[in-house]
Legacy VTK file of the C-alpha trace (Angstrom):
# vtk DataFile Version 3.0
C-alpha trace
ASCII
DATASET POLYDATA
POINTS 202 float
103.735 100.614 128.829
105.387 97.416 127.563
108.376 97.920 125.201
107.435 98.130 121.493
110.087 95.538 120.584
111.096 92.561 122.671
114.881 92.128 123.269
116.660 91.569 120.081
113.555 91.957 117.902
114.410 95.322 116.454
117.882 94.089 115.443
116.263 91.245 113.501
113.622 93.440 111.951
116.301 95.844 110.640
117.981 92.941 108.909
114.545 92.106 107.375
114.032 95.700 106.130
117.533 95.706 104.533
116.863 92.347 102.680
114.853 94.198 99.966
117.841 96.522 99.285
120.141 99.146 100.893
118.634 101.978 102.888
119.794 105.000 104.731
118.797 105.606 108.360
115.866 107.882 107.649
114.405 105.280 105.279
114.556 102.650 107.916
112.945 104.931 110.534
110.193 105.817 107.977
109.655 102.194 107.049
109.198 101.349 110.802
106.852 104.266 111.260
104.727 103.230 108.296
104.704 99.610 109.570
103.241 100.861 112.871
100.644 103.112 111.041
102.195 106.229 112.508
101.446 105.115 116.117
105.243 104.612 116.786
108.285 106.170 115.219
111.703 105.159 116.520
114.289 107.840 117.264
117.657 108.073 115.573
119.114 107.251 119.069
117.219 103.905 118.959
118.085 103.011 115.313
121.732 104.086 114.731
123.319 102.300 117.708
121.692 98.946 116.504
122.916 99.549 113.026
126.410 100.257 114.329
126.259 96.948 116.320
125.119 95.088 113.255
128.040 96.449 111.277
130.507 95.443 114.050
129.056 91.913 113.835
129.655 91.805 110.043
125.862 91.480 109.375
125.473 94.964 107.885
127.773 96.945 105.593
127.861 100.704 104.957
128.820 102.928 102.068
128.663 106.683 101.856
126.970 108.707 99.138
127.739 112.382 99.720
126.526 113.210 103.282
124.362 110.088 103.425
125.301 106.636 104.814
123.577 103.728 103.255
123.209 100.364 105.048
122.985 96.961 103.204
122.743 93.473 104.543
125.803 91.319 104.044
126.017 87.646 103.059
126.461 86.816 106.800
123.398 88.913 107.597
121.319 87.006 104.995
122.458 83.737 106.644
121.405 84.881 110.055
118.076 86.251 108.711
117.270 82.975 106.979
118.142 80.977 110.079
115.788 83.152 112.173
112.936 83.348 109.704
110.622 81.756 112.133
111.432 84.307 114.829
110.709 87.044 112.305
107.108 85.858 111.981
106.812 86.098 115.727
108.209 89.689 115.551
105.549 90.548 112.951
102.837 89.232 115.240
104.243 91.230 118.165
104.288 94.311 115.964
100.682 93.848 115.103
99.816 93.561 118.789
101.839 96.652 119.634
100.015 98.600 116.961
96.652 97.683 118.511
97.955 98.583 121.973
99.448 101.833 120.909
96.304 102.765 118.897
94.133 102.037 121.880
96.227 104.251 124.135
96.219 107.054 121.544
92.449 106.863 121.131
92.153 107.186 124.982
94.515 110.116 125.015
92.559 111.795 122.123
89.292 111.272 124.081
90.665 112.925 127.218
92.242 115.777 125.302
89.090 116.355 123.262
86.901 116.491 126.423
89.123 119.317 127.684
89.098 120.934 124.263
85.249 120.826 124.124
85.036 122.473 127.524
87.491 125.215 126.481
85.652 125.791 123.145
82.263 126.011 124.926
83.598 128.380 127.516
85.289 130.580 124.845
82.152 130.687 122.716
79.944 131.610 125.740
82.375 134.355 126.711
82.307 135.740 123.132
78.582 135.684 123.088
78.290 137.504 126.392
80.791 140.062 125.195
78.889 140.429 121.927
75.544 140.894 123.798
76.869 143.471 126.170
78.839 145.431 123.631
76.217 146.376 121.076
72.434 146.236 120.452
70.883 143.802 118.111
70.460 146.353 115.455
74.206 146.494 114.967
74.055 143.113 113.351
72.541 144.672 110.342
74.701 147.762 110.245
77.968 148.508 108.502
79.764 147.269 111.657
77.968 143.996 111.274
79.200 143.748 107.643
82.713 144.530 108.833
82.557 141.798 111.404
81.336 139.303 108.756
84.242 140.078 106.521
86.656 139.778 109.385
85.142 136.395 110.441
85.502 135.194 106.780
89.160 136.344 106.639
89.849 134.619 109.962
88.473 131.350 108.594
90.351 131.674 105.305
93.560 132.480 107.174
93.154 129.459 109.382
92.552 127.142 106.519
95.608 128.454 104.574
97.926 128.194 107.651
96.825 124.608 108.491
97.177 123.466 104.901
100.683 124.810 104.716
101.550 123.084 108.004
100.080 119.785 106.926
101.815 119.837 103.601
105.209 120.749 105.139
104.806 117.834 107.633
103.685 115.411 104.835
106.825 116.295 102.909
108.846 114.808 105.724
106.583 111.839 106.803
103.018 110.732 106.391
100.200 112.349 108.370
99.490 110.005 111.276
96.016 108.702 112.170
96.296 110.669 115.418
96.789 113.901 113.529
93.942 113.206 111.176
91.571 112.308 114.082
92.706 115.464 115.950
91.975 117.687 112.959
88.558 116.049 112.469
87.565 116.309 116.091
88.847 119.927 116.507
87.023 121.102 113.381
83.782 119.395 114.301
83.882 121.051 117.754
84.733 124.451 116.247
81.876 124.145 113.783
79.446 123.328 116.597
80.636 126.327 118.723
80.398 128.701 115.751
77.007 127.564 114.785
75.789 127.891 118.440
77.097 131.479 118.516
75.149 132.330 115.287
71.857 131.172 116.824
72.022 133.916 119.522
LINES 1 203
202 0 1 2 3 4 5 6 7 8 9 10 11 12 13 14 15 16 17 18 19 20 21 22 23 24 25 26 27 28 29 30 31 32 33 34 35 36 37 38 39 40 41 42 43 44 45 46 47 48 49 50 51 52 53 54 55 56 57 58 59 60 61 62 63 64 65 66 67 68 69 70 71 72 73 74 75 76 77 78 79 80 81 82 83 84 85 86 87 88 89 90 91 92 93 94 95 96 97 98 99 100 101 102 103 104 105 106 107 108 109 110 111 112 113 114 115 116 117 118 119 120 121 122 123 124 125 126 127 128 129 130 131 132 133 134 135 136 137 138 139 140 141 142 143 144 145 146 147 148 149 150 151 152 153 154 155 156 157 158 159 160 161 162 163 164 165 166 167 168 169 170 171 172 173 174 175 176 177 178 179 180 181 182 183 184 185 186 187 188 189 190 191 192 193 194 195 196 197 198 199 200 201
């Protein structure tokens, strides 16, 4: 896959992000992730060395608040940013192209993964139906055992819902839910719904 940023483009884009005010490293990472719509999130190993280089060149200054280091653009950094404003527009265009490219790849990955998931769900549902058919006569569906299974199934659904909500909220507290996660949740739930409905028809 081609690199997300051309040579020197991330360096310039970091200066542009700092133009609006001081930011610490995580804020810069989050701002980049948001700009890419969640399709790309740079690692700390990508961001911090470039910030250190910008500081060495006098384009960025740092100051510490507690355990957090904030980065701010210097007057020299503003001069360079202004001189390269035309290049910044090209970087924005490149980012938009990268977002489209990454989104296309993620959609393809999701399609491949979902095909495998659908096959697994179908096989699991069929195995469960076969086990249920061989384990008890149809009359059991209306017995106390059937009522117990209904309650257990409802508890499983409720437990799944509660667990996933907790995981989603914990993740959202750190960074936004990505389009990939949303599409995965939607597809998995749709397939699970189909498999469960098919088992109820037996």
